[in-house]
Phi, psi and omega in degrees: 000142186298325186258020183287151175265126178236134179231142176197162169266145170236127177207171173293136174314324183280333173292321180294323178297333179270343191283334184089358173295125180249010168304154178290139186230138175260110181299136169239166184290182185050030177078005187261163174227154180242130177238101177297142185260130187271169181297323180303315186292318183284338177284322171303313181299313178303315181290329183289323181286329175284351180263359178238174183297150182304324178296321167297306180304336179284339185285135182294324175302318175294317182296317174303303186301320172296318176294316180297318174306312181289343174264011170103352184293137177297169175283148188077024176316130178239115181156172175268141175217151171243142180243114182248145174226121181238132160224173189300316185252011183204143171226146172211147179213141172237127182254130180226141172243118179058041181074001178256134176292134186237347171183155176212145185221141187218139172220122184228106176304320177300337179274001181087020175290359183066182187298146186268125170278105189300330178300326181260001182293158179315317185293310181299316180292324177288326177298316182295314177305323178288353182097010177298125177255118172307316187047226177283358179292160181287327179199177180299324178303314182288331183292326182263352183084024183281342173270009189270156189296314179307314185288316174315296188306323184281341186256312182273000000 
């Protein structure tokens, strides 16, 4: 569906192996992994956000902790991780390192952000923050194979 929202985590495969997360993961190049987030994870996140004061629920750090907990990551996850959300006219990403938010990015065409330069979009910026090297590829998504058919099918 064109207006469908797709969400996933991207992190180092070695961090995933140590995380306790049991969700399906898709291996990517450069030692990264893609973990699509299920409706059950988002239901759990919704419950977690609804159970606290709105000021707390609105903090990115609390949100990241809730997503990681609901995705099955043990407490005290150590490593860099990106939470990605992609729609046709919108992208957003949050990057966290050792549980602390280190960056957040949003592009929304309906808010007048204009056409997206993919190389500077939230997904590519977050992948860059995770240490992805673009090299000769057109962008970070291409460099790790996130734009390839198997990873697209598992996420899209």
